[in-house]
C-alpha positions as CSV (number, residue, x, y, z in Angstrom):
1,M,-9.0,3.7,32.5
2,F,-8.3,5.3,30.0
3,H,-7.0,8.8,28.6
4,A,-6.2,10.3,30.5
5,A,-4.7,13.6,29.5
6,S,-2.1,15.8,28.0
7,S,1.3,15.7,29.6
8,S,1.4,19.5,29.6
9,S,-1.1,19.5,32.5
10,R,-0.7,18.5,36.1
11,A,-4.0,16.6,36.0
12,T,-3.4,15.1,33.0
13,G,-8.0,10.1,33.9
14,P,-10.7,-20.8,23.2
15,S,-11.4,-19.9,19.6
16,S,-15.0,-21.0,19.5
17,A,-18.3,-19.7,18.1
18,P,-19.6,-16.5,19.8
19,A,-21.2,-17.2,23.2
20,R,-25.0,-17.2,23.0
21,T,-25.5,-17.0,26.8
22,P,-26.7,-13.7,28.4
23,L,-24.1,-11.3,29.5
24,S,-23.4,-11.9,33.2
25,P,-20.1,-10.2,34.0
26,V,-18.5,-10.9,37.3
27,R,-18.2,-8.0,39.7
28,S,-14.7,-7.0,40.6
29,P,-13.7,-6.0,44.1
30,A,-14.5,-2.4,43.2
31,D,-17.7,-3.2,41.3
32,G,-16.2,-2.3,38.0
33,V,-12.5,-1.8,38.5
34,P,-10.5,-4.8,37.0
35,S,-9.1,-7.1,39.6
36,P,-6.6,-10.0,39.6
37,R,-8.8,-12.0,41.9
38,S,-11.5,-12.0,39.3
39,A,-9.0,-12.7,36.5
40,E,-8.7,-16.4,37.3
41,P,-12.2,-17.4,38.6
42,T,-12.8,-21.0,39.6
43,G,-16.0,-23.0,39.9
44,P,-19.3,-21.8,38.7
45,S,-18.3,-18.1,38.7
46,A,-15.9,-18.8,35.9
47,K,-18.8,-19.3,33.6
48,Q,-20.2,-15.9,34.5
49,R,-17.5,-13.8,32.9
50,D,-18.4,-12.4,29.5
51,A,-15.3,-12.3,27.2
52,F,-16.7,-9.3,25.4
53,F,-16.2,-6.9,28.3
54,D,-12.7,-8.2,29.2
55,N,-11.7,-7.8,25.5
56,A,-13.2,-4.3,25.4
57,K,-11.3,-3.2,28.5
58,Y,-8.0,-4.6,27.3
59,L,-8.3,-3.0,23.8
60,A,-9.4,0.4,25.3
61,I,-6.4,0.4,27.7
62,V,-4.1,-0.3,24.8
63,L,-5.5,2.7,23.0
64,V,-4.9,4.8,26.1
65,A,-1.3,3.8,26.3
66,M,-0.7,4.4,22.6
67,G,-2.3,7.8,22.9
68,H,0.0,8.8,25.8
69,S,3.0,7.5,23.8
70,W,2.1,9.8,20.9
71,E,2.0,13.0,23.0
72,P,5.8,13.9,22.6
73,L,5.7,12.9,18.9
74,K,2.5,14.3,17.5
75,G,3.7,17.8,17.0
76,D,5.8,16.6,14.0
77,S,3.1,14.8,12.1
78,R,-0.4,16.0,11.1
79,V,-1.4,12.4,10.5
80,L,-0.4,11.4,14.0
81,Q,-2.2,14.4,15.4
82,A,-5.3,13.4,13.6
83,A,-5.1,9.8,14.9
84,Y,-4.5,11.2,18.4
85,M,-7.6,13.4,18.2
86,C,-9.7,10.5,16.9
87,V,-8.6,8.1,19.6
88,Y,-9.0,10.6,22.3
89,A,-12.6,11.2,21.2
90,F,-13.7,7.8,22.3
91,H,-11.2,5.7,24.2
92,M,-11.8,7.1,27.7
93,P,-15.6,7.6,27.1
94,A,-15.7,3.9,26.1
95,F,-13.8,2.9,29.3
96,I,-16.1,5.1,31.4
97,V,-19.2,3.6,29.9
98,I,-18.0,0.2,30.9
99,S,-17.2,1.4,34.4
100,G,-20.7,2.7,34.7
101,Y,-22.2,-0.5,33.4
102,F,-20.3,-2.5,36.0
103,S,-21.4,0.0,38.7
104,R,-25.1,-0.7,38.4
105,S,-25.3,-2.9,41.5
106,F,-23.4,-0.5,43.7
107,D,-25.1,0.7,46.8
108,M,-23.9,1.7,50.3
109,R,-23.7,-1.8,51.6
110,P,-20.6,-2.2,53.8
111,D,-18.8,-4.8,51.8
112,R,-19.2,-2.7,48.6
113,L,-18.0,0.5,50.3
114,K,-15.0,-1.5,51.6
115,R,-14.2,-2.7,48.1
116,L,-14.5,0.9,46.8
117,V,-12.0,2.1,49.4
118,T,-9.5,-0.7,48.8
119,G,-9.9,-0.9,45.1
120,V,-10.1,2.8,44.2
121,L,-9.4,5.2,47.1
122,V,-6.3,3.5,48.4
123,P,-4.7,3.1,44.9
124,Y,-5.4,6.8,44.3
125,V,-3.5,7.8,47.4
126,V,-0.6,5.4,46.6
127,F,-0.2,6.4,42.9
128,E,-0.8,10.1,43.4
129,T,2.1,10.0,45.9
130,A,4.2,7.7,43.7
131,Y,3.9,9.8,40.5
132,V,4.8,13.0,42.4
133,L,7.9,11.3,43.9
134,F,8.8,10.0,40.4
135,K,8.5,13.5,39.0
136,R,10.7,14.8,41.8
137,T,13.5,12.2,41.4
138,V,13.5,11.4,37.7
139,G,11.8,14.4,36.3
140,G,14.0,16.9,38.0
141,D,11.3,18.8,39.9
142,P,12.2,18.4,43.6
143,S,9.8,21.2,44.6
144,L,6.6,19.5,43.2
145,P,4.2,19.1,46.2
146,I,2.2,16.1,47.1
147,S,-1.5,17.1,47.0
148,L,-4.2,14.6,47.2
149,L,-6.7,17.3,46.1
150,D,-4.8,17.9,42.8
151,P,-4.6,14.7,40.8
152,W,-1.5,14.4,38.7
153,Y,-1.4,12.8,35.2
154,L,-3.3,9.5,35.3
155,T,-4.7,9.5,38.8
156,W,-7.6,11.8,37.9
157,F,-9.6,8.7,36.8
158,L,-9.5,7.1,40.2
159,A,-10.7,10.3,41.9
160,A,-13.5,10.6,39.3
161,L,-14.5,6.9,39.6
162,F,-14.7,7.2,43.4
163,I,-17.0,10.3,43.1
164,W,-19.1,8.7,40.4
165,R,-19.5,5.5,42.3
166,M,-20.5,7.3,45.5
167,T,-23.2,9.1,43.5
168,T,-24.5,6.0,41.9
169,P,-27.4,5.4,44.3
170,L,-28.6,8.9,43.6
171,W,-28.6,8.4,39.8
172,K,-30.4,5.1,40.2
173,L,-33.3,7.0,42.0
174,V,-33.8,9.4,39.0
175,R,-36.3,8.2,36.4
176,H,-34.3,9.6,33.5
177,P,-30.8,10.2,34.8
178,V,-28.9,10.9,31.5
179,P,-30.4,14.3,30.7
180,P,-29.6,15.8,34.2
181,A,-26.1,14.4,33.9
182,I,-25.7,16.2,30.5
183,V,-27.0,19.4,32.0
184,V,-24.4,19.1,34.8
185,A,-21.6,18.6,32.2
186,M,-22.8,21.6,30.2
187,L,-22.9,23.8,33.3
188,A,-19.4,22.7,34.3
189,S,-18.1,23.7,30.9
190,V,-19.0,27.4,31.6
191,S,-17.8,27.4,35.2
192,P,-14.1,28.3,35.3
193,D,-14.3,28.9,39.1
194,I,-14.6,25.1,39.7
195,G,-10.8,25.0,39.9
196,D,-8.5,22.0,39.9
197,D,-9.5,20.3,43.2
198,L,-10.0,16.6,42.5
199,D,-10.1,17.6,38.8
200,L,-13.8,18.3,39.1
201,Q,-14.0,19.7,35.6
202,R,-13.2,16.2,34.3
203,V,-15.4,14.5,36.9
204,L,-18.4,16.6,35.8
205,Q,-17.8,16.8,32.0
206,F,-17.2,13.0,31.8
207,L,-20.2,12.3,34.1
208,P,-22.7,11.6,31.3
209,F,-20.7,8.7,30.0
210,F,-20.7,7.1,33.4
211,V,-24.5,7.6,33.9
212,I,-25.1,6.3,30.4
213,G,-23.2,3.1,31.4
214,L,-25.4,2.9,34.5
215,S,-28.5,3.1,32.3
216,L,-27.4,0.5,29.7
217,K,-28.8,-3.1,29.7
218,Q,-27.5,-6.3,28.1
219,E,-29.5,-5.8,25.0
220,H,-27.9,-2.5,24.2
221,F,-24.5,-4.1,23.9
222,Q,-26.0,-6.8,21.8
223,L,-27.2,-4.2,19.3
224,V,-23.7,-2.9,18.6
225,R,-22.3,-6.4,18.3
226,R,-24.2,-7.0,15.1
227,R,-22.4,-7.5,11.8
228,S,-24.3,-4.6,10.1
229,V,-23.0,-2.2,12.8
230,R,-19.5,-3.5,12.3
231,I,-19.7,-2.8,8.5
232,L,-21.2,0.6,9.0
233,S,-18.4,1.5,11.5
234,L,-15.8,1.4,8.8
235,P,-17.0,4.6,6.9
236,V,-17.7,6.2,10.3
237,F,-14.1,5.7,11.4
238,A,-12.8,6.8,8.0
239,G,-14.9,10.0,8.2
240,A,-13.7,10.6,11.8
241,L,-10.1,10.4,10.7
242,A,-10.7,12.8,7.8
243,V,-12.5,15.3,10.0
244,A,-9.7,15.0,12.6
245,W,-7.1,15.6,9.9
246,W,-9.0,18.7,8.8
247,A,-9.4,19.9,12.4
248,V,-5.7,19.6,13.4
249,P,-4.8,23.2,12.6
250,R,-8.3,24.5,13.4
251,M,-9.3,23.0,16.8
252,N,-7.7,22.9,20.2
253,P,-7.3,19.2,21.2
254,A,-7.7,20.1,24.8
255,W,-11.5,20.0,24.2
256,F,-11.1,16.2,24.2
257,Y,-9.5,16.2,27.7
258,H,-12.6,17.8,29.3
259,R,-10.4,19.3,32.0
260,D,-11.1,23.0,31.3
261,S,-14.0,25.4,30.9
262,A,-14.7,27.1,27.6
263,Q,-13.3,30.4,29.0
264,E,-10.1,28.7,30.0
265,L,-9.7,27.5,26.5
266,G,-10.1,31.0,25.1
267,A,-13.5,30.4,23.7
268,P,-16.8,32.2,24.3
269,W,-18.8,30.8,27.2
270,W,-21.6,29.4,24.9
271,C,-19.0,27.2,23.1
272,G,-18.8,25.1,26.3
273,P,-22.3,23.6,26.2
274,V,-22.2,23.3,22.4
275,M,-18.9,21.3,22.5
276,V,-20.2,19.1,25.4
277,L,-23.1,18.1,23.2
278,A,-21.1,17.7,20.0
279,L,-18.3,15.7,21.7
280,L,-20.9,13.6,23.5
281,G,-22.5,12.6,20.3
282,C,-19.2,12.1,18.5
283,S,-17.7,10.0,21.4
284,L,-20.8,7.8,21.8
285,L,-20.9,7.1,18.0
286,L,-17.2,6.2,17.9
287,A,-17.4,4.2,21.1
288,A,-20.3,2.2,19.6
289,C,-18.2,1.6,16.5
290,F,-15.3,0.5,18.7
291,F,-17.6,-1.9,20.6
292,S,-18.8,-3.4,17.4
293,W,-15.3,-4.6,16.6
294,V,-14.5,-6.1,20.0
295,P,-14.4,-9.9,19.8
296,R,-17.2,-11.7,21.5
297,R,-15.3,-14.9,22.0
298,K,-12.4,-15.7,24.3
299,M,-9.1,-14.5,22.8
300,W,-5.5,-14.7,23.9
301,F,-5.8,-11.3,25.6
302,T,-9.2,-11.9,27.2
303,A,-7.7,-12.6,30.7
304,L,-5.7,-9.4,30.5
305,G,-9.0,-7.4,30.6
306,A,-9.1,-8.1,34.4
307,G,-5.9,-6.3,34.9
308,T,-6.5,-3.1,32.9
309,L,-6.3,-0.8,36.0
310,Y,-2.8,-2.1,36.6
311,G,-1.8,-1.4,33.0
312,Y,-3.4,2.0,33.2
313,L,-1.7,3.1,36.4
314,L,1.7,1.6,35.7
315,H,2.3,2.4,32.1
316,G,2.5,6.1,32.9
317,F,5.9,5.6,34.6
318,F,7.3,4.2,31.4
319,V,5.8,7.0,29.2
320,K,6.9,9.8,31.6
321,G,10.2,8.2,32.3
322,A,11.1,8.0,28.6
323,D,10.1,11.7,28.3
324,Y,12.1,12.8,31.4
325,L,15.2,10.9,30.3
326,G,15.1,12.4,26.8
327,W,14.5,9.2,24.9
328,Y,11.9,10.9,22.7
329,D,14.6,13.3,21.5
330,A,16.0,10.7,19.1
331,A,15.4,12.0,15.6
332,W,14.4,8.7,14.1
333,L,11.5,8.4,16.5
334,H,9.9,11.5,14.9
335,R,9.7,9.7,11.5
336,P,6.9,7.4,10.4
337,L,8.8,4.2,11.2
338,G,9.8,5.6,14.6
339,E,6.2,6.5,15.3
340,V,5.1,3.0,14.4
341,F,7.8,1.6,16.7
342,V,6.7,3.7,19.6
343,T,3.0,2.7,19.1
344,L,3.8,-1.0,19.0
345,L,6.1,-0.7,22.0
346,A,3.4,1.1,24.0
347,G,1.0,-1.6,23.2
348,A,3.5,-4.3,24.2
349,V,4.3,-2.6,27.5
350,V,0.8,-2.1,28.7
351,T,0.0,-5.7,27.7
352,L,2.8,-6.9,29.9
353,L,1.6,-4.7,32.8
354,C,-1.8,-6.4,32.6
355,T,-0.5,-9.9,33.1
356,F,-1.0,-11.9,36.2
357,P,2.6,-11.9,37.5
358,V,2.6,-8.1,37.4
359,R,-0.8,-7.9,39.1
360,R,0.4,-10.3,41.8
361,V,3.5,-8.1,42.5
362,F,1.5,-4.9,42.8
363,R,-1.7,-6.3,44.4
364,F,-0.6,-4.8,47.7
365,A,-1.1,-1.3,46.3
366,M,-4.0,-2.0,44.0
367,E,-6.2,-4.3,46.1
368,P,-5.0,-4.4,49.7
369,E,-7.3,-6.4,51.9
370,M,-6.8,-4.1,54.9
371,K,-8.8,-6.3,57.3
372,W,-7.2,-4.5,60.1
373,A,-8.9,-1.3,59.1
374,F,-12.5,-2.4,58.9
375,K,-15.1,-3.7,61.3
376,R,-16.5,-7.1,60.8
377,D,-19.5,-7.1,58.5
378,A,-22.2,-9.0,60.4
379,A,-24.1,-9.7,57.2
380,A,-21.1,-11.2,55.3
381,P,-21.5,-14.8,56.5
382,A,-25.1,-14.8,55.3
383,R,-24.1,-13.5,51.9
384,E,-21.4,-16.1,51.6
385,R,-23.9,-18.8,52.3
386,A,-26.3,-17.4,49.7
387,R,-23.5,-17.4,47.1
388,A,-22.5,-20.9,47.9
């Protein structure tokens, strides 16, 4: 889940041979949002999980947490700013592509709508409220209003995922859905009047990545998992870091957040569509390079991939709390060793937050069953018998 966004904005989103079986990832309760219930499958369904996707989700969420931990430090280091821009170019696009891929089977069936509400909409309401209250009490801003229409910090991704998922049946009807999605993103980039409601700029500008995920098939992921792609990715990453280092004093990193129109960033309107296309190509290339290095076999962190939404939503309290309490003011943290320490600490914290004990504690907020709120699905028993 990841990136999310800059802290300056309110809406700131067994060691064995590689398996040779086809990719058959298990659907989570929200058809793509990681779940603790799918983390420890039993019986035949346990064989259906593909370690590649769990590994990719975990590694992407670690990059998201690291990127957020760099925000208060990056102003003192051009190298860190370059790494920040490079990571922000692909970590959320990669996560959104995976979310789209796992949304391919979504339709308006009652059980799937219920999972969308309990796995995405309810956590959005809970954490949008929780982050505002946290800002009020710890951040010293008691006047900050609670607004479900104005996502704050990390929660934009849940609002976006809900909208993308609801539009999935429409995109599945279109013969070639990716070009229209790109056009929508380009038009959004020149529409400053869209405003901040539900962070629609982000919803629309990140839309192509979700639709691309919907359009992908198993063989597309197999292509990037080849050794030749992994080797070619090394000079690509090196070149991306070099370009980012050059761009630090010349480019506004807010372009990578996709939360503003070109006019709001002080650029001519025509820069919006150009940057949408340029960043789309850059992000997809780097995401493919990232996927090429994701392990295909089960690793020690594979099971954590089922809890990445937990790590995404919870790690923000640690990052923001450290900022509110002035912990980033320590001079030694703004030196290379301090930056390395913060990076490793962010990775360790988000890893801990993805573990099963943490998911069990916060399941009430992330995946409430809410049987009391829904009518009985008459078709559910038949589907259960078919699965059995």
